[in-house]
C-alpha positions as CSV (number, residue, x, y, z in Angstrom):
1,M,23.2,23.3,-0.2
2,K,25.3,21.8,-2.9
3,Q,25.0,18.4,-1.3
4,F,21.2,18.7,-1.1
5,Q,21.1,19.7,-4.8
6,T,23.0,16.6,-5.7
7,V,20.6,14.5,-3.7
8,L,17.6,16.1,-5.4
9,F,19.1,15.6,-8.8
10,T,19.8,12.0,-8.2
11,Y,16.2,11.6,-6.9
12,V,14.9,13.1,-10.1
13,L,17.0,10.7,-12.2
14,A,15.7,7.8,-10.1
15,M,12.1,8.8,-10.9
16,A,12.8,8.5,-14.6
17,L,14.1,4.9,-14.4
18,P,11.6,2.3,-15.6
19,L,10.4,-0.4,-13.3
20,S,8.9,-3.3,-15.2
21,S,7.2,-5.2,-12.4
22,S,4.1,-5.4,-10.3
23,A,4.0,-5.3,-6.6
24,W,3.0,-8.2,-4.3
25,G,1.6,-10.2,-7.1
26,M,-2.1,-11.1,-7.4
27,T,-2.4,-12.7,-4.0
28,G,-0.6,-10.0,-2.1
29,H,-2.7,-7.2,-3.5
30,R,-5.9,-9.1,-2.7
31,I,-4.7,-9.6,0.8
32,V,-4.2,-5.8,1.2
33,G,-7.7,-5.2,-0.3
34,E,-9.3,-7.8,1.9
35,I,-7.8,-6.4,5.1
36,A,-8.9,-2.9,4.1
37,D,-12.4,-4.2,3.7
38,K,-12.4,-5.3,7.3
39,Y,-11.9,-1.8,8.6
40,I,-14.0,0.5,6.4
41,T,-17.1,2.1,7.9
42,A,-20.7,1.3,6.8
43,K,-20.8,4.7,5.1
44,T,-17.6,4.0,3.2
45,R,-18.8,0.5,2.2
46,L,-22.0,2.0,0.7
47,A,-20.1,4.6,-1.2
48,I,-17.7,2.0,-2.6
49,S,-20.5,-0.3,-3.6
50,K,-22.0,2.4,-5.7
51,I,-18.8,2.8,-7.6
52,L,-17.6,-0.9,-7.8
53,G,-20.9,-2.7,-7.7
54,N,-20.3,-6.3,-6.7
55,E,-16.5,-6.0,-7.2
56,T,-14.8,-6.3,-3.8
57,L,-11.7,-4.3,-2.8
58,A,-9.7,-7.5,-3.0
59,M,-10.8,-8.2,-6.6
60,S,-10.3,-4.6,-7.7
61,A,-6.8,-4.6,-6.3
62,N,-5.1,-6.1,-9.4
63,W,-6.8,-4.0,-12.0
64,A,-3.9,-1.6,-12.3
65,D,-1.6,-4.6,-13.3
66,F,-4.1,-6.2,-15.6
67,I,-4.5,-3.0,-17.5
68,K,-0.8,-3.0,-18.4
69,S,-1.8,-5.3,-21.3
70,D,-3.5,-2.2,-22.9
71,S,-0.9,0.2,-24.4
72,N,-3.3,3.0,-23.9
73,F,-2.5,2.8,-20.2
74,N,1.3,2.8,-20.5
75,Y,1.3,6.2,-18.9
76,L,0.3,4.6,-15.6
77,D,3.6,2.6,-15.3
78,P,5.5,5.1,-13.2
79,W,2.5,5.4,-10.8
80,H,3.5,2.1,-9.2
81,Y,6.7,3.1,-7.5
82,V,9.0,5.8,-6.2
83,N,12.8,5.5,-5.7
84,F,15.2,7.6,-3.6
85,P,19.0,8.1,-3.4
86,K,21.0,5.6,-1.4
87,G,21.5,6.5,2.2
88,C,18.6,8.9,2.3
89,S,17.6,9.9,5.9
90,Y,13.9,10.5,6.8
91,E,14.6,14.3,7.1
92,E,16.2,14.2,3.6
93,M,13.2,12.2,2.2
94,K,10.7,14.7,3.7
95,E,12.6,17.6,2.0
96,L,12.6,15.7,-1.3
97,L,8.9,15.0,-1.0
98,K,8.0,18.7,-0.4
99,K,9.6,19.4,-3.8
100,D,8.2,16.4,-5.6
101,T,6.3,17.2,-8.8
102,G,7.2,14.0,-10.5
103,V,4.8,11.2,-11.7
104,N,5.3,8.5,-9.1
105,A,3.5,6.6,-6.4
106,H,3.9,9.4,-3.9
107,T,2.3,12.2,-6.0
108,R,-0.3,9.9,-7.5
109,I,-1.7,8.8,-4.2
110,I,-2.1,12.4,-3.2
111,F,-3.7,13.1,-6.6
112,L,-6.1,10.1,-6.3
113,V,-7.2,11.0,-2.8
114,N,-8.0,14.6,-3.8
115,E,-9.7,13.6,-7.0
116,L,-12.0,11.0,-5.3
117,K,-13.1,13.7,-2.8
118,K,-14.5,15.8,-5.7
119,P,-18.3,15.6,-5.9
120,G,-18.5,16.2,-9.6
121,L,-16.2,13.3,-10.7
122,T,-17.8,10.9,-13.3
123,M,-18.5,7.4,-12.3
124,D,-16.0,6.1,-14.8
125,K,-13.3,8.2,-13.3
126,K,-14.3,7.2,-9.8
127,K,-14.0,3.5,-10.6
128,M,-10.7,3.9,-12.3
129,Y,-9.2,6.1,-9.6
130,L,-10.5,3.9,-6.8
131,R,-9.0,0.8,-8.3
132,L,-5.7,2.6,-8.8
133,L,-5.7,3.9,-5.2
134,V,-6.3,0.4,-3.8
135,H,-3.4,-1.0,-5.9
136,I,-0.9,1.8,-5.4
137,V,-1.3,1.9,-1.6
138,G,-0.5,-1.9,-1.8
139,D,2.5,-1.1,-4.0
140,I,4.2,1.2,-1.7
141,H,4.0,-1.3,1.2
142,Q,6.0,-3.8,-1.0
143,P,9.4,-2.5,0.1
144,L,11.1,-2.8,-3.2
145,H,8.7,-0.3,-4.7
146,V,10.3,2.3,-2.6
147,S,13.9,1.4,-3.2
148,P,17.3,3.1,-3.2
149,E,18.1,3.9,-6.8
150,G,20.5,1.8,-8.9
151,T,18.8,-1.6,-9.2
152,R,15.4,-0.8,-10.6
153,G,13.7,-1.9,-7.3
154,G,15.7,-5.1,-7.1
155,N,14.9,-6.2,-10.6
156,D,18.6,-6.0,-11.5
157,I,19.6,-8.1,-8.4
158,K,19.7,-11.7,-9.7
159,V,19.0,-14.5,-7.3
160,N,17.7,-18.1,-7.2
161,W,14.5,-18.9,-5.4
162,F,15.3,-22.5,-4.5
163,S,16.1,-23.7,-8.0
164,Q,14.3,-21.0,-9.9
165,A,16.4,-18.2,-11.5
166,T,14.7,-14.9,-10.8
167,N,15.4,-11.5,-9.2
168,L,15.0,-10.0,-5.7
169,H,12.0,-7.9,-6.7
170,T,10.0,-11.0,-7.9
171,V,10.9,-12.9,-4.7
172,W,9.1,-10.2,-2.8
173,D,6.3,-9.6,-5.2
174,T,5.3,-13.2,-5.5
175,Y,7.5,-16.1,-4.3
176,L,7.5,-15.3,-0.5
177,I,3.8,-15.0,-0.4
178,D,3.1,-18.0,-2.7
179,H,5.5,-20.1,-0.6
180,Q,3.0,-20.0,2.3
181,Q,0.5,-21.9,0.1
182,L,-2.6,-19.9,1.4
183,S,-5.4,-18.4,-0.5
184,Y,-5.8,-14.6,0.0
185,T,-8.7,-15.1,2.4
186,E,-6.7,-17.7,4.4
187,Y,-3.7,-15.4,4.5
188,V,-5.9,-12.6,5.9
189,K,-7.2,-14.9,8.6
190,A,-3.7,-15.8,9.5
191,I,-2.2,-12.3,9.9
192,N,-5.1,-9.9,10.5
193,F,-4.6,-9.3,14.2
194,T,-4.4,-5.6,15.3
195,T,-5.7,-3.5,18.2
196,P,-7.7,-0.3,17.7
197,A,-4.8,1.7,19.1
198,Q,-2.4,0.1,16.6
199,R,-4.7,0.7,13.6
200,R,-5.2,4.4,14.7
201,K,-1.4,4.8,14.9
202,W,-0.7,3.4,11.5
203,Q,-3.5,5.4,9.9
204,Q,-2.4,8.7,11.5
205,E,1.2,8.3,10.4
206,P,2.0,10.5,7.3
207,L,2.5,9.1,3.8
208,S,6.2,10.1,4.1
209,L,6.6,7.7,7.0
210,W,4.9,4.9,5.0
211,L,7.4,5.5,2.3
212,F,10.4,5.7,4.6
213,E,9.5,2.4,6.3
214,S,9.4,0.6,3.0
215,Y,12.6,2.4,1.8
216,T,14.4,1.3,5.0
217,I,13.5,-2.3,4.5
218,A,14.4,-2.2,0.9
219,S,17.8,-0.7,1.7
220,A,18.5,-3.6,4.1
221,L,17.3,-6.1,1.5
222,H,19.7,-4.7,-1.1
223,D,22.6,-4.7,1.3
224,E,22.0,-8.4,2.3
225,I,22.8,-9.6,-1.2
226,T,26.6,-9.7,-1.1
227,Q,27.4,-12.5,-3.6
228,P,26.4,-13.0,-7.2
229,T,23.1,-14.9,-7.7
230,P,22.7,-16.3,-4.2
231,R,20.3,-19.2,-3.5
232,L,17.4,-18.0,-1.4
233,G,15.0,-20.5,0.2
234,Y,13.8,-21.7,3.6
235,L,16.2,-19.6,5.6
236,Y,15.3,-16.4,3.7
237,N,11.6,-17.1,4.2
238,Y,12.1,-17.6,7.9
239,Q,14.1,-14.4,8.2
240,H,11.8,-12.1,6.2
241,L,8.3,-13.4,6.4
242,H,7.5,-11.2,9.4
243,H,8.4,-8.1,7.3
244,V,6.1,-9.4,4.5
245,N,3.2,-9.9,6.9
246,E,3.6,-6.6,8.6
247,Q,3.7,-4.7,5.4
248,L,0.6,-6.4,4.0
249,L,-1.2,-5.7,7.3
250,K,-0.1,-2.1,7.4
251,G,-1.1,-1.6,3.7
252,G,-4.6,-2.9,4.3
253,V,-5.2,-0.9,7.5
254,R,-3.8,2.3,6.0
255,L,-5.8,1.8,2.8
256,A,-9.0,1.5,5.0
257,G,-8.0,4.8,6.7
258,L,-7.7,6.6,3.4
259,L,-11.0,5.2,2.1
260,N,-12.7,6.2,5.3
261,Q,-11.2,9.7,4.9
262,I,-12.5,10.0,1.4
263,F,-15.9,8.4,1.7
264,G,-16.7,8.2,5.4
């Protein structure tokens, strides 16, 4: 019991740490939104068009980062991530999530889904909450937004991307995806290959598993950096691109599942 209380206390502290970064960058978020668009039902598409008008899911996906320029929306900053203690097992994570009352990506996804299901929600709220949901589901599939505590999601892990001084978080947000030199629509065409059974499986898996998958990848990414300011480049891209692509794909498919659940 004492050990669990220590884990929970560490978790709460991790929730309070700031994380000054976006996830996936503009292209990555648009990829997630565009993939989701491929798997929403006709009923869902009609409901979303009444909220967003001509704005596509791909184009709405970065609103939550753009709005950071307005200090009135600073309260949204902790909605983008959730951190856990180092070495957290899936069972420990599920116990932590049962007690989670913090403001973080986990609780806000649940909040947004529940709010968007309410019939009396104003159109302004619907638009804001839908844009946020599209973005935050993308966020939690960027592994370093579900990180072990201690490095601010990799922001404190200094690396070089080829000759560019940066940090591990930014490599995963932006550099790995931009290195492929594809537009978001080209990227979707390159990776969007799933079976109906695979999509059903991903969509039926609980939010806790989505988080644990990202956390597991993030933990391995942290552990790989064993020297100060390593140079990452072609080999790192070769070793990790499959994780990037799978997480983008899962994010889009799971987002579609949530949207169909809300509006379908």
